[in-house]
Every structure is written in C-alpha cells, then in structure tokens.
Steps between C-alpha positions, in 0.01 A plus 500: 500500500389799704149517649392782262625311193332181624163677543530664157586164342199333670261774385631470144455123505146526638402754234639279224327192640172686532532634145525152353172399662295806410149416384266665256202705612155359416179683434138404453291230660625160611494239217338163522847331506594692816183377666581142408866527624516701822835655605721269706721686748868404530628374837644780711835320544580425133671720245607411143790658312618448144865443421534864396343619820738281704797651319372853562445425870843331525344189656751240617401149607670268747428254780492514878834390640664440835742742663674532836338806656543635851193429711361753748249487783307824558373565853366788709619628835585804711791669672509381861686616810664254742388520867830657610434795267155572645556698820250593771613802702376497862546701818777378729370677809160646579462874446347786305591545133624857464611480133438251221621647165375216280274457199403179316727452200782705654848351453712478815866427569629249748534679836266787402280633783142380457344624825592693816340371819488658848492286817571663842582156642820510298637759744444261789673223304808714436504618860486144628783407270720785630427411864561129449822571314615712795424216743696266273804724536461497880466120516810454285701710750336324799591157357868597484487621863327183625753281322787678683321472836432135440869433440582667838215301669342827611170446324292190485484298176121544497524876438738444206260254343206740540693783340595277206137400447380862513764602249398224255128588525566871460724443199225295334242769572722772357549296182123442464413867554764605247348264241150640557631852452683409180190318374312828469798675344620689808854511638592343838810721509279812472292371792815464714578863418153602622358570150160334515247500214129412490498453121611213282479451123392208284722449195466301178670160534531467118488723196166478323163661442230584755193292414281585803495758781290372791562772764448877532674782685382528862388138515606289799654170395570194707811286454470293177219723363517540122634835376572435130580233243796502263575293191855464376583423138795292619451136411207568265428187297259375234231264625378290206179297485567170324235231460559147618511352149802718409708429813696220337649753256645726773828484683688726739741731319288506184516824298189719475403823324271741687288788375316719753155629408614862544824461299600429142851380574575134567677386816677171560539269794531142622274264692610502863256261674206282393234464769381144560159603634220494239218754539131418464505616135780245431767767468840537666688813605847529349753756625736655245787740566550802274845531346511873572347653814311827453389715794235664279299180466166487678393191696188313379544624142353242260731341245518249218791260482635265232697197609756349264427126476776425250479399134281214374414358158160624388291568188582844360437732206652830386343796680350638175311173444275573800238776470276655766134590453233588756712389792585160349793364301490306173709338228401422138533151351439365150173304485307286246174669594329704227387859525141518363467713184308826531308569173380845397220477239506769238207668331582392146546148367825593324662615822386179667679293231820703546482438874465124450798501268709677765416226752697244302827624654687268733445522872782638717629387840255495792625595847326427828533710816599280799494622864819439698654608830832684497763427762851628562672690217875478442729583206209577264307179573194449723377189672155395371245268656315339210153340481468126548553276194719766335730313257844657535655318205239562228324825594632800310508819707533862385831606655511842330218730386244386759384857568418547130274193520338632816428832328353321196284285728365808678435671167307198375296499818410867456400429137268217611333734748452754222326241278281395793354850505 
C-alpha cells in the first residue's frame, strides 16, 4: 500500500471510529443526578473498540515472537589522519624568504614549489665544492705518480702514504659537499661548471592541502623553522569511539557502515586495529579503514558508524505494530481493564430513558498502550524491548492497525479536554 493510500485509509478509519462515538449536545442547568455522579475520566492509555470498529480499522491480533535479526552497534567518531600524512614543512638552510605562494586550504602537488629562499652562503658552499673537487682530481693524478716512483724506489714510502690519506679525505669532503648542495635542490654539476646560485626552493614532499602558513615573504628563517603545514588525504581512516562494555563484541576485520555528518551517502569499511588503552571516560579508540579512498574527504569530519554484530534470536514484531508518538514508541495489547463510561445527561426524562436503554449494548475489546524500545529492523520486523513481567505466550498484541488505535486514543483525549472546559 502506498503512503498516500495508507494515510487516506487511516483518516477514513478515524472518521468512522469517531462517528460511532458521537455524543448528544446538552442544554440547560446541571441535574441533581449529575451532581451525585461526577464524570470519571478514562485512563489516557486505554481505548475500547467494538467488533464493527475493529473490522473497519482492519485490526489484526497476534503475539510477540522470536526472530533471528542482525544486531548492530551504533558509535560516533571522526575521520583521522595518520602521522605520516601530516607534514611540517621547514627551512633546510637559513635565509630570506623571497616568495611563498601559499594560502590555507590550497591543494598542492607532490614536488610543487612552496617557498623560494635566498642565502648568499650557498655561493660559498658551491665554490668550496668546486675547489675541493679540483683538488680531488689533482690528488688522484699525484697518487698514480707516487705509486710509480715508489716502485722505482725514487720516492719514500712515507710520501705515498700521505698522498693516499689526502686523497681519501678529499674524496669524503667532496661527497659531503655534494650532498649538502643536493639537499637544497641545487646541482653539484652546475657548480663544477661555475653556475652558482644563492636561491633554493622548498617543495611539497606529499600531495595534500595546506592547513597552515607560518612564514611571510621577506622573513628570515633559521634551519628547521616552520614555513607551512600540509595534510594529505592518503591513509585517511575512521577513528571510532567505542565504550569499554561493548569491546567484547568487536573484532579486527569486522564490517562497518559509515555516514559522515556532511553527506547523505553511506560508506563502508572494516575494523583495522582495536586500541588496548582505555581513556578516562572508559572508551577505546578503534581504527577502521575505508573500502574506497576519496581525496575529497576532510580530516576531523564527524561521523556515525554502525557495526555489524551478526544475527541473534530476539523478541520482534512487525514494523506496523510499533507506533511513535511524542518521541516515544508504543504497542497496543488487549487488556481486561475497563474504560469508565462517560454519561451525558439530557434535559428531558424521555431522552434519559433512551440513553439508558442504549447502554445495554455489549462492551467491545479494550486495548492498552504499552511503551517499548525499538531495536534493529530487518525484513519487515523490528526488535522490541518489552516491559518486565510481559507474558509473551498469553498477551495479545495488535500486529496490524496500531496507528488507527493511536489516532482513536488521541481523539478520545481531545474529547476529554473539551468536556473539561
């Protein structure tokens, strides 16, 4: 049945039910009998229907049964970034920042220039490298000459050993200077060709988003001074907050469904790690990996997650047996309690006799509204947590037509308020 047809059917049922309980209007002053028998209000959770009314409302009775329904644990959390995806960009050498084309929130590519820094000492470094490399070439030639002289006993062994030591030290120095030049992004080969530069650039080590810019153009920075911060979406994971009492239901590899607060779509993932450290609020951090990575996701976004705990046997009712009202959920059960009669006293004695004759009809079925708590819903059935001392075998429950009873109960309540005025 479509939603529109269902609403129309409910309205028709309510109108028919209300029509069968219409009361006569009274005029004049209150009689002595009314004074002797004050009006007794019906309980707010009871409603009585005749057999005809039950047929019109299509009421169906049944009992609460057991079904195997999938259990879920709902938790909160956020999107978190692993430490290797949070990058601090610093100066490699001291110098003046000549250009820093960055803004917070700006996406950057791996290897993109983040800042251009000038340091005159870089010229001296490249010059020293070129000079030391030249001496290395000389010592290599001198070692060959000393080896030949040593074989002819012309030169002393001591000179050969000194030349060998100088060559080793110079080779090590050349290697170190070349590494320092490469560290700032300059070319040792260019230095050997006499092409010296006083500028070096700082590049992005990973692709990500600029989250903070800590330096300005013209500022002098020391080595290791902070220039900017980057956050990469690589490795983004869901950090779930699970309370200690629910830990026994979790396992690594368990399936989860995730819904971000700024999205309507549902994402999926699996539990990756379960932390063994319990926080002061008795909660544990659980890391879950998303099945599909998305570079558009924003770190620290809040989320809600549902963890599949597997199926278990639990008390359940059809979805339409459970109604919602004022933020709470209810079912209707058949009860032996009586709904107090509401008597309208008429002005004439003849009308009063007719009214008494009409009261001789048989009472209908009385239903009582019972609060419950709804759990997981699957295949048209919902888990229900029932009140204590609820007899599953003997208590008859309205499994169809519960909303018609709820509407009749609200209508009766409105009528009582009208009489109170």
